[in-house]
Structures are given as C-alpha cells and as structure tokens.
PDB file of N, CA, C and O in Angstrom:
ATOM      1  N   UNK A   1      59.433 156.166  95.129  1.00  0.00           N
ATOM      2  CA  UNK A   1      59.988 155.103  94.307  1.00  0.00           C
ATOM      3  C   UNK A   1      59.009 154.047  94.019  1.00  0.00           C
ATOM      4  O   UNK A   1      58.973 153.471  92.932  1.00  0.00           O
ATOM      5  N   UNK A   2      58.171 153.780  95.052  1.00  0.00           N
ATOM      6  CA  UNK A   2      56.966 152.662  94.849  1.00  0.00           C
ATOM      7  C   UNK A   2      56.089 153.164  93.796  1.00  0.00           C
ATOM      8  O   UNK A   2      55.675 152.381  92.942  1.00  0.00           O
ATOM      9  N   UNK A   3      55.756 154.444  93.778  1.00  0.00           N
ATOM     10  CA  UNK A   3      54.916 154.889  92.646  1.00  0.00           C
ATOM     11  C   UNK A   3      55.483 154.878  91.295  1.00  0.00           C
ATOM     12  O   UNK A   3      54.735 154.674  90.338  1.00  0.00           O
ATOM     13  N   UNK A   4      56.720 155.074  91.131  1.00  0.00           N
ATOM     14  CA  UNK A   4      57.494 154.843  89.928  1.00  0.00           C
ATOM     15  C   UNK A   4      57.374 153.363  89.527  1.00  0.00           C
ATOM     16  O   UNK A   4      57.002 153.043  88.399  1.00  0.00           O
ATOM     17  N   UNK A   5      57.705 152.451  90.497  1.00  0.00           N
ATOM     18  CA  UNK A   5      57.576 151.096  90.162  1.00  0.00           C
ATOM     19  C   UNK A   5      56.141 150.616  89.792  1.00  0.00           C
ATOM     20  O   UNK A   5      55.995 149.753  88.927  1.00  0.00           O
ATOM     21  N   UNK A   6      55.149 151.134  90.402  1.00  0.00           N
ATOM     22  CA  UNK A   6      53.865 150.864  89.990  1.00  0.00           C
ATOM     23  C   UNK A   6      53.523 151.301  88.582  1.00  0.00           C
ATOM     24  O   UNK A   6      52.848 150.607  87.821  1.00  0.00           O
ATOM     25  N   UNK A   7      54.049 152.546  88.257  1.00  0.00           N
ATOM     26  CA  UNK A   7      53.872 153.088  86.929  1.00  0.00           C
ATOM     27  C   UNK A   7      54.578 152.189  85.753  1.00  0.00           C
ATOM     28  O   UNK A   7      54.104 151.988  84.635  1.00  0.00           O
ATOM     29  N   UNK A   8      55.719 151.735  86.224  1.00  0.00           N
ATOM     30  CA  UNK A   8      56.456 150.968  85.199  1.00  0.00           C
ATOM     31  C   UNK A   8      55.657 149.559  84.988  1.00  0.00           C
ATOM     32  O   UNK A   8      55.496 149.111  83.853  1.00  0.00           O
ATOM     33  N   UNK A   9      55.226 148.968  86.010  1.00  0.00           N
ATOM     34  CA  UNK A   9      54.444 147.778  85.792  1.00  0.00           C
ATOM     35  C   UNK A   9      53.099 148.010  85.016  1.00  0.00           C
ATOM     36  O   UNK A   9      52.602 147.141  84.300  1.00  0.00           O
ATOM     37  N   UNK A  10      52.547 149.255  85.216  1.00  0.00           N
ATOM     38  CA  UNK A  10      51.300 149.532  84.439  1.00  0.00           C
ATOM     39  C   UNK A  10      51.684 149.799  83.005  1.00  0.00           C
ATOM     40  O   UNK A  10      51.003 149.323  82.096  1.00  0.00           O
ATOM     41  N   UNK A  11      52.714 150.518  82.771  1.00  0.00           N
ATOM     42  CA  UNK A  11      53.129 150.757  81.270  1.00  0.00           C
ATOM     43  C   UNK A  11      53.573 149.448  80.601  1.00  0.00           C
ATOM     44  O   UNK A  11      53.273 149.173  79.439  1.00  0.00           O
ATOM     45  N   UNK A  12      54.331 148.630  81.430  1.00  0.00           N
ATOM     46  CA  UNK A  12      54.848 147.413  80.748  1.00  0.00           C
ATOM     47  C   UNK A  12      53.510 146.436  80.398  1.00  0.00           C
ATOM     48  O   UNK A  12      53.505 145.712  79.402  1.00  0.00           O
ATOM     49  N   UNK A  13      52.550 146.498  81.200  1.00  0.00           N
ATOM     50  CA  UNK A  13      51.312 145.708  80.927  1.00  0.00           C
ATOM     51  C   UNK A  13      50.685 146.310  79.697  1.00  0.00           C
ATOM     52  O   UNK A  13      50.253 145.530  78.848  1.00  0.00           O
ATOM     53  N   UNK A  14      50.585 147.628  79.502  1.00  0.00           N
ATOM     54  CA  UNK A  14      49.871 148.222  78.417  1.00  0.00           C
ATOM     55  C   UNK A  14      50.447 147.921  77.125  1.00  0.00           C
ATOM     56  O   UNK A  14      49.750 147.803  76.117  1.00  0.00           O
ATOM     57  N   UNK A  15      51.773 147.788  77.134  1.00  0.00           N
ATOM     58  CA  UNK A  15      52.503 147.527  75.738  1.00  0.00           C
ATOM     59  C   UNK A  15      52.617 145.960  75.564  1.00  0.00           C
ATOM     60  O   UNK A  15      53.014 145.516  74.487  1.00  0.00           O
ATOM     61  N   UNK A  16      52.279 145.117  76.599  1.00  0.00           N
ATOM     62  CA  UNK A  16      52.291 143.755  76.416  1.00  0.00           C
ATOM     63  C   UNK A  16      53.665 143.169  76.753  1.00  0.00           C
ATOM     64  O   UNK A  16      53.937 142.042  76.338  1.00  0.00           O
ATOM     65  N   UNK A  17      54.540 143.859  77.473  1.00  0.00           N
ATOM     66  CA  UNK A  17      55.784 143.243  77.905  1.00  0.00           C
ATOM     67  C   UNK A  17      55.518 142.183  78.849  1.00  0.00           C
ATOM     68  O   UNK A  17      54.718 142.306  79.777  1.00  0.00           O
ATOM     69  N   UNK A  18      56.336 140.918  78.559  1.00  0.00           N
ATOM     70  CA  UNK A  18      56.088 139.822  79.320  1.00  0.00           C
ATOM     71  C   UNK A  18      56.382 140.025  80.769  1.00  0.00           C
ATOM     72  O   UNK A  18      57.366 140.706  81.059  1.00  0.00           O
ATOM     73  N   UNK A  19      55.640 139.510  81.715  1.00  0.00           N
ATOM     74  CA  UNK A  19      55.913 139.593  83.125  1.00  0.00           C
ATOM     75  C   UNK A  19      57.299 139.009  83.569  1.00  0.00           C
ATOM     76  O   UNK A  19      57.964 139.528  84.465  1.00  0.00           O
ATOM     77  N   UNK A  20      57.665 137.945  82.909  1.00  0.00           N
ATOM     78  CA  UNK A  20      59.079 137.463  83.273  1.00  0.00           C
ATOM     79  C   UNK A  20      60.132 138.383  82.869  1.00  0.00           C
ATOM     80  O   UNK A  20      61.152 138.385  83.559  1.00  0.00           O
ATOM     81  N   UNK A  21      60.061 139.144  81.896  1.00  0.00           N
ATOM     82  CA  UNK A  21      61.028 140.082  81.402  1.00  0.00           C
ATOM     83  C   UNK A  21      61.013 141.279  82.323  1.00  0.00           C
ATOM     84  O   UNK A  21      62.090 141.823  82.568  1.00  0.00           O
ATOM     85  N   UNK A  22      59.893 141.745  82.860  1.00  0.00           N
ATOM     86  CA  UNK A  22      59.726 142.775  83.673  1.00  0.00           C
ATOM     87  C   UNK A  22      60.514 142.459  85.113  1.00  0.00           C
ATOM     88  O   UNK A  22      61.277 143.226  85.700  1.00  0.00           O
ATOM     89  N   UNK A  23      60.166 141.286  85.463  1.00  0.00           N
ATOM     90  CA  UNK A  23      60.814 140.807  86.834  1.00  0.00           C
ATOM     91  C   UNK A  23      62.276 140.661  86.677  1.00  0.00           C
ATOM     92  O   UNK A  23      63.027 140.977  87.600  1.00  0.00           O
ATOM     93  N   UNK A  24      62.733 140.183  85.515  1.00  0.00           N
ATOM     94  CA  UNK A  24      64.235 140.124  85.368  1.00  0.00           C
ATOM     95  C   UNK A  24      64.828 141.487  85.243  1.00  0.00           C
ATOM     96  O   UNK A  24      65.946 141.657  85.730  1.00  0.00           O
ATOM     97  N   UNK A  25      64.259 142.421  84.687  1.00  0.00           N
ATOM     98  CA  UNK A  25      64.595 143.852  84.843  1.00  0.00           C
ATOM     99  C   UNK A  25      64.691 144.368  86.354  1.00  0.00           C
ATOM    100  O   UNK A  25      65.727 144.848  86.815  1.00  0.00           O
ATOM    101  N   UNK A  26      63.642 144.236  86.992  1.00  0.00           N
ATOM    102  CA  UNK A  26      63.544 144.514  88.314  1.00  0.00           C
ATOM    103  C   UNK A  26      64.633 143.804  89.261  1.00  0.00           C
ATOM    104  O   UNK A  26      65.189 144.436  90.160  1.00  0.00           O
ATOM    105  N   UNK A  27      64.878 142.555  89.022  1.00  0.00           N
ATOM    106  CA  UNK A  27      65.857 141.763  89.734  1.00  0.00           C
ATOM    107  C   UNK A  27      67.234 142.317  89.414  1.00  0.00           C
ATOM    108  O   UNK A  27      68.046 142.433  90.332  1.00  0.00           O
ATOM    109  N   UNK A  28      67.561 142.676  88.140  1.00  0.00           N
ATOM    110  CA  UNK A  28      68.782 143.155  87.785  1.00  0.00           C
ATOM    111  C   UNK A  28      69.076 144.527  88.415  1.00  0.00           C
ATOM    112  O   UNK A  28      70.220 144.832  88.755  1.00  0.00           O
ATOM    113  N   UNK A  29      68.048 145.331  88.560  1.00  0.00           N
ATOM    114  CA  UNK A  29      68.198 146.648  89.124  1.00  0.00           C
ATOM    115  C   UNK A  29      68.473 146.536  90.560  1.00  0.00           C
ATOM    116  O   UNK A  29      69.299 147.266  91.107  1.00  0.00           O
ATOM    117  N   UNK A  30      67.687 145.488  91.290  1.00  0.00           N
ATOM    118  CA  UNK A  30      67.956 145.126  92.627  1.00  0.00           C
ATOM    119  C   UNK A  30      69.440 144.682  92.906  1.00  0.00           C
ATOM    120  O   UNK A  30      70.086 145.084  93.874  1.00  0.00           O
ATOM    121  N   UNK A  31      69.868 143.888  92.040  1.00  0.00           N
ATOM    122  CA  UNK A  31      71.370 143.470  92.080  1.00  0.00           C
ATOM    123  C   UNK A  31      72.268 144.681  92.075  1.00  0.00           C
ATOM    124  O   UNK A  31      73.121 144.815  92.952  1.00  0.00           O
ATOM    125  N   UNK A  32      72.104 145.561  91.118  1.00  0.00           N
ATOM    126  CA  UNK A  32      72.988 146.648  90.970  1.00  0.00           C
ATOM    127  C   UNK A  32      72.740 147.631  92.196  1.00  0.00           C
ATOM    128  O   UNK A  32      73.695 148.298  92.596  1.00  0.00           O
ATOM    129  N   UNK A  33      71.589 147.740  92.763  1.00  0.00           N
ATOM    130  CA  UNK A  33      71.423 148.659  93.878  1.00  0.00           C
ATOM    131  C   UNK A  33      71.892 147.964  95.143  1.00  0.00           C
ATOM    132  O   UNK A  33      72.143 148.629  96.148  1.00  0.00           O
ATOM    133  N   UNK A  34      72.021 146.604  95.119  1.00  0.00           N
ATOM    134  CA  UNK A  34      72.499 145.920  96.372  1.00  0.00           C
ATOM    135  C   UNK A  34      71.422 145.866  97.392  1.00  0.00           C
ATOM    136  O   UNK A  34      71.753 145.903  98.577  1.00  0.00           O
ATOM    137  N   UNK A  35      70.169 145.783  97.063  1.00  0.00           N
ATOM    138  CA  UNK A  35      69.033 145.731  97.912  1.00  0.00           C
ATOM    139  C   UNK A  35      68.564 144.316  98.142  1.00  0.00           C
ATOM    140  O   UNK A  35      67.875 143.763  97.285  1.00  0.00           O
ATOM    141  N   UNK A  36      68.904 143.705  99.258  1.00  0.00           N
ATOM    142  CA  UNK A  36      68.571 142.258  99.578  1.00  0.00           C
ATOM    143  C   UNK A  36      67.053 141.996  99.750  1.00  0.00           C
ATOM    144  O   UNK A  36      66.535 140.912  99.484  1.00  0.00           O
ATOM    145  N   UNK A  37      66.425 143.004 100.185  1.00  0.00           N
ATOM    146  CA  UNK A  37      64.858 142.920 100.337  1.00  0.00           C
ATOM    147  C   UNK A  37      64.213 142.757  98.775  1.00  0.00           C
ATOM    148  O   UNK A  37      63.437 141.856  98.457  1.00  0.00           O
ATOM    149  N   UNK A  38      64.651 143.710  97.969  1.00  0.00           N
ATOM    150  CA  UNK A  38      64.148 143.705  96.549  1.00  0.00           C
ATOM    151  C   UNK A  38      64.545 142.480  95.876  1.00  0.00           C
ATOM    152  O   UNK A  38      63.769 141.949  95.082  1.00  0.00           O
ATOM    153  N   UNK A  39      65.756 141.958  96.142  1.00  0.00           N
ATOM    154  CA  UNK A  39      66.309 140.812  95.428  1.00  0.00           C
ATOM    155  C   UNK A  39      65.307 139.592  95.820  1.00  0.00           C
ATOM    156  O   UNK A  39      64.907 138.825  94.944  1.00  0.00           O
ATOM    157  N   UNK A  40      64.918 139.450  97.203  1.00  0.00           N
ATOM    158  CA  UNK A  40      64.089 138.502  97.496  1.00  0.00           C
ATOM    159  C   UNK A  40      62.720 138.673  96.968  1.00  0.00           C
ATOM    160  O   UNK A  40      62.112 137.663  96.614  1.00  0.00           O
ATOM    161  N   UNK A  41      62.149 139.867  96.873  1.00  0.00           N
ATOM    162  CA  UNK A  41      60.797 140.098  96.262  1.00  0.00           C
ATOM    163  C   UNK A  41      60.733 139.728  94.802  1.00  0.00           C
ATOM    164  O   UNK A  41      59.842 139.004  94.358  1.00  0.00           O
ATOM    165  N   UNK A  42      61.738 140.261  94.035  1.00  0.00           N
ATOM    166  CA  UNK A  42      61.784 140.134  92.594  1.00  0.00           C
ATOM    167  C   UNK A  42      62.151 138.775  92.215  1.00  0.00           C
ATOM    168  O   UNK A  42      61.564 138.275  91.255  1.00  0.00           O
ATOM    169  N   UNK A  43      63.094 138.071  92.875  1.00  0.00           N
ATOM    170  CA  UNK A  43      63.332 136.703  92.524  1.00  0.00           C
ATOM    171  C   UNK A  43      62.203 135.753  92.735  1.00  0.00           C
ATOM    172  O   UNK A  43      61.990 134.838  91.939  1.00  0.00           O
ATOM    173  N   UNK A  44      61.466 135.961  93.812  1.00  0.00           N
ATOM    174  CA  UNK A  44      60.257 135.137  94.150  1.00  0.00           C
ATOM    175  C   UNK A  44      59.199 135.510  93.045  1.00  0.00           C
ATOM    176  O   UNK A  44      58.498 134.596  92.610  1.00  0.00           O
ATOM    177  N   UNK A  45      59.044 136.696  92.595  1.00  0.00           N
ATOM    178  CA  UNK A  45      58.128 137.126  91.594  1.00  0.00           C
ATOM    179  C   UNK A  45      58.425 136.502  90.209  1.00  0.00           C
ATOM    180  O   UNK A  45      57.568 136.054  89.447  1.00  0.00           O
ATOM    181  N   UNK A  46      59.841 136.538  89.977  1.00  0.00           N
ATOM    182  CA  UNK A  46      60.200 135.876  88.548  1.00  0.00           C
ATOM    183  C   UNK A  46      59.993 134.394  88.703  1.00  0.00           C
ATOM    184  O   UNK A  46      59.481 133.800  87.754  1.00  0.00           O
ATOM    185  N   UNK A  47      60.318 133.746  89.751  1.00  0.00           N
ATOM    186  CA  UNK A  47      59.956 132.326  89.750  1.00  0.00           C
ATOM    187  C   UNK A  47      58.402 132.012  89.646  1.00  0.00           C
ATOM    188  O   UNK A  47      57.960 131.070  88.988  1.00  0.00           O
ATOM    189  N   UNK A  48      57.677 132.845  90.318  1.00  0.00           N
ATOM    190  CA  UNK A  48      56.253 132.705  90.270  1.00  0.00           C
ATOM    191  C   UNK A  48      55.693 132.943  88.867  1.00  0.00           C
ATOM    192  O   UNK A  48      54.652 132.387  88.516  1.00  0.00           O
ATOM    193  N   UNK A  49      56.335 133.719  88.105  1.00  0.00           N
ATOM    194  CA  UNK A  49      55.941 133.981  86.778  1.00  0.00           C
ATOM    195  C   UNK A  49      56.360 132.960  85.768  1.00  0.00           C
ATOM    196  O   UNK A  49      55.927 132.920  84.617  1.00  0.00           O
ATOM    197  N   UNK A  50      57.263 132.111  86.300  1.00  0.00           N
ATOM    198  CA  UNK A  50      57.689 131.004  85.417  1.00  0.00           C
ATOM    199  C   UNK A  50      59.133 131.001  85.058  1.00  0.00           C
ATOM    200  O   UNK A  50      59.563 130.097  84.341  1.00  0.00           O
ATOM    201  N   UNK A  51      59.957 131.990  85.523  1.00  0.00           N
ATOM    202  CA  UNK A  51      61.409 131.985  85.241  1.00  0.00           C
ATOM    203  C   UNK A  51      62.133 130.721  85.833  1.00  0.00           C
ATOM    204  O   UNK A  51      61.809 130.081  86.833  1.00  0.00           O
ATOM    205  N   UNK A  52      63.137 130.522  85.023  1.00  0.00           N
ATOM    206  CA  UNK A  52      64.000 129.345  85.540  1.00  0.00           C
ATOM    207  C   UNK A  52      65.162 129.779  86.460  1.00  0.00           C
ATOM    208  O   UNK A  52      65.659 130.904  86.406  1.00  0.00           O
ATOM    209  N   UNK A  53      65.560 128.812  87.305  1.00  0.00           N
ATOM    210  CA  UNK A  53      66.669 129.077  88.136  1.00  0.00           C
ATOM    211  C   UNK A  53      68.012 129.480  87.265  1.00  0.00           C
ATOM    212  O   UNK A  53      68.782 130.398  87.546  1.00  0.00           O
ATOM    213  N   UNK A  54      68.095 128.730  86.328  1.00  0.00           N
ATOM    214  CA  UNK A  54      69.440 128.975  85.522  1.00  0.00           C
ATOM    215  C   UNK A  54      69.493 130.334  85.039  1.00  0.00           C
ATOM    216  O   UNK A  54      70.528 130.987  85.172  1.00  0.00           O
ATOM    217  N   UNK A  55      68.330 130.876  84.419  1.00  0.00           N
ATOM    218  CA  UNK A  55      68.394 132.265  83.831  1.00  0.00           C
ATOM    219  C   UNK A  55      68.532 133.300  84.964  1.00  0.00           C
ATOM    220  O   UNK A  55      69.168 134.332  84.751  1.00  0.00           O
ATOM    221  N   UNK A  56      67.928 133.050  86.232  1.00  0.00           N
ATOM    222  CA  UNK A  56      68.206 133.931  87.234  1.00  0.00           C
ATOM    223  C   UNK A  56      69.536 133.970  87.813  1.00  0.00           C
ATOM    224  O   UNK A  56      70.023 134.989  88.303  1.00  0.00           O
ATOM    225  N   UNK A  57      70.141 132.796  87.747  1.00  0.00           N
ATOM    226  CA  UNK A  57      71.584 132.616  88.310  1.00  0.00           C
ATOM    227  C   UNK A  57      72.561 133.308  87.327  1.00  0.00           C
ATOM    228  O   UNK A  57      73.577 133.802  87.816  1.00  0.00           O
ATOM    229  N   UNK A  58      72.369 133.388  86.066  1.00  0.00           N
ATOM    230  CA  UNK A  58      73.317 133.952  85.120  1.00  0.00           C
ATOM    231  C   UNK A  58      73.001 135.436  84.794  1.00  0.00           C
ATOM    232  O   UNK A  58      73.660 136.073  83.972  1.00  0.00           O
ATOM    233  N   UNK A  59      71.944 135.954  85.493  1.00  0.00           N
ATOM    234  CA  UNK A  59      71.503 137.297  85.164  1.00  0.00           C
ATOM    235  C   UNK A  59      72.611 138.284  85.224  1.00  0.00           C
ATOM    236  O   UNK A  59      72.735 139.100  84.311  1.00  0.00           O
ATOM    237  N   UNK A  60      73.440 138.267  86.256  1.00  0.00           N
ATOM    238  CA  UNK A  60      74.468 139.352  86.363  1.00  0.00           C
ATOM    239  C   UNK A  60      75.499 139.318  85.269  1.00  0.00           C
ATOM    240  O   UNK A  60      76.208 140.306  85.078  1.00  0.00           O
ATOM    241  N   UNK A  61      75.620 138.210  84.528  1.00  0.00           N
ATOM    242  CA  UNK A  61      76.500 138.101  83.385  1.00  0.00           C
ATOM    243  C   UNK A  61      75.971 138.821  82.248  1.00  0.00           C
ATOM    244  O   UNK A  61      76.591 138.837  81.184  1.00  0.00           O
TER     245      UNK A  61
END
C-alpha cells in the first residue's frame, strides 16, 4: 500500500497536480476507509500545504 501511495505522489507531481488537491484526495480516501491514523497524517499535510479548515471540514459533503 505504501508503495502505491508513493507512486501516486510521484505521478501527481509529474503531471503538475497541486499538492493540496492530492492531500484532499488522500484525506477523503482516509475518511472512506475509516483510518484515524491516515486522517491525522493527511489532514496535517493538507494544512501544511495551505489548505483551509473550512474546506477540510466540508470535504465529506
């Protein structure tokens, strides 16, 4: 699983996908999977990349 995530990050960077969008995708997948550890990691990464609290809060919608 970690190898697939690393490949996704690499491919996203190669095509110029914004880091915030990638972290929002990762965060939504973590929500769907119900992984508290991953939610913590990806929400922190999203905020570090410049995402707002409001957009993270409404992501499940």
